[in-house]
N, C-alpha and C positions, 0 to 999 in steps of 0.2 A: 332654296328659299325657306327661311324659317317661318313656320306657320303656328308653332306652339313652343313656348319656352317655359318649361316647368320641370320640377323635380319634387320628389317626396322624401322627407326626412323620416326614416324608419325608426329613429329613436323616439321622436315625439308624435309621429303620425301626421304632421302637417304637410299639406300639399301646397307648394309655393309656385306661383305663376308671376312672370314678369311680362307686363302688357305693352310696354313701350321703352324706347331707349332711355337708359339711366333710371329705370324703374327697379331700384334695388330693394329686394324683399328678403326678410330673414324668417326662419321658423321660430316657434315659441321657445324652444330650448337653446337657440343660438348656435347650433352646430352646423347649419346649412344656410347659405344665402344664394339667391338667384338674381341675375341682372341681365339687361340687354334687350329685352322685348323681342321684336322681330328683326332687330339689326345685328345682334351678336349674342352668343351664348356664353355666359360667364358664371362660374361656380366658385364660391369660397366655402370651405368646410373644414371642420376640425379633423385632425388626423384619425381620430377614433369614430368619426361619424359614419353611420350606415345610411346610404342614400340610394334612391332608385331614380335613374334618369328617365324622364318621360317626355322629353322634347320631341318635336316632329318637324322634319324638313321634307319638302316636296320639290320636285323640279318646277321651274317657272312655267313650262307649258301646261302642266297639270293644274296649277293654280289659275292660270289664265282661262283654261277651259271651264273650271268651276265657276269663275266669275261670269263667263259668257252664258253658261246654263242658268246661273242664278238670275241674271238679268232677264233671260227668256222667261223664266218662271214668274218673275214679278210682272213683266210686261203682259203676260198672258193671263194674269189674274189668279195665279195659283196661290193657295194658302200657305201657311208656314210649313206644313208637312210637304207640300209640293216643292217648296224652295229647298228643304233639306234633301228630298229625293233627287232633285236636280244636281246638287253638289255630290251626292253619293254616286250618281250616274257618271259624273265626270271622273271620279276616282276609278270606277269600274271600267270605263273606257280605256284607262291607262294601266289596267291590270293590277290595281291596288285592291286588296281584299279588306273589307271592313269587318273586324271580328272583335270579340270580347276576350281579352287576354286574362288568364288567371294570374293573380299575384303569387309570387313565390315567397 
């Protein structure tokens, strides 16, 4: 299941995100385009484009558990931080590690 459809154009530095089906976005230099939202991942780019793929796909059971825990957090009166922690907990339960990657 696609949960994030985005890429970065390393030529102009733009971070491009497609939020919904047919949400076609292009970077400012025109070398990279992103499309598809959470339905499909589509890239159009110049032959000489330097791009960094940043999309994220997760199994459906992980997403469903995150939704379940987010609902629990909201129903139990947790604040925004509690909601975020609930989602991170769902990832942790499925052995996903949330980390900060250094860009190369």
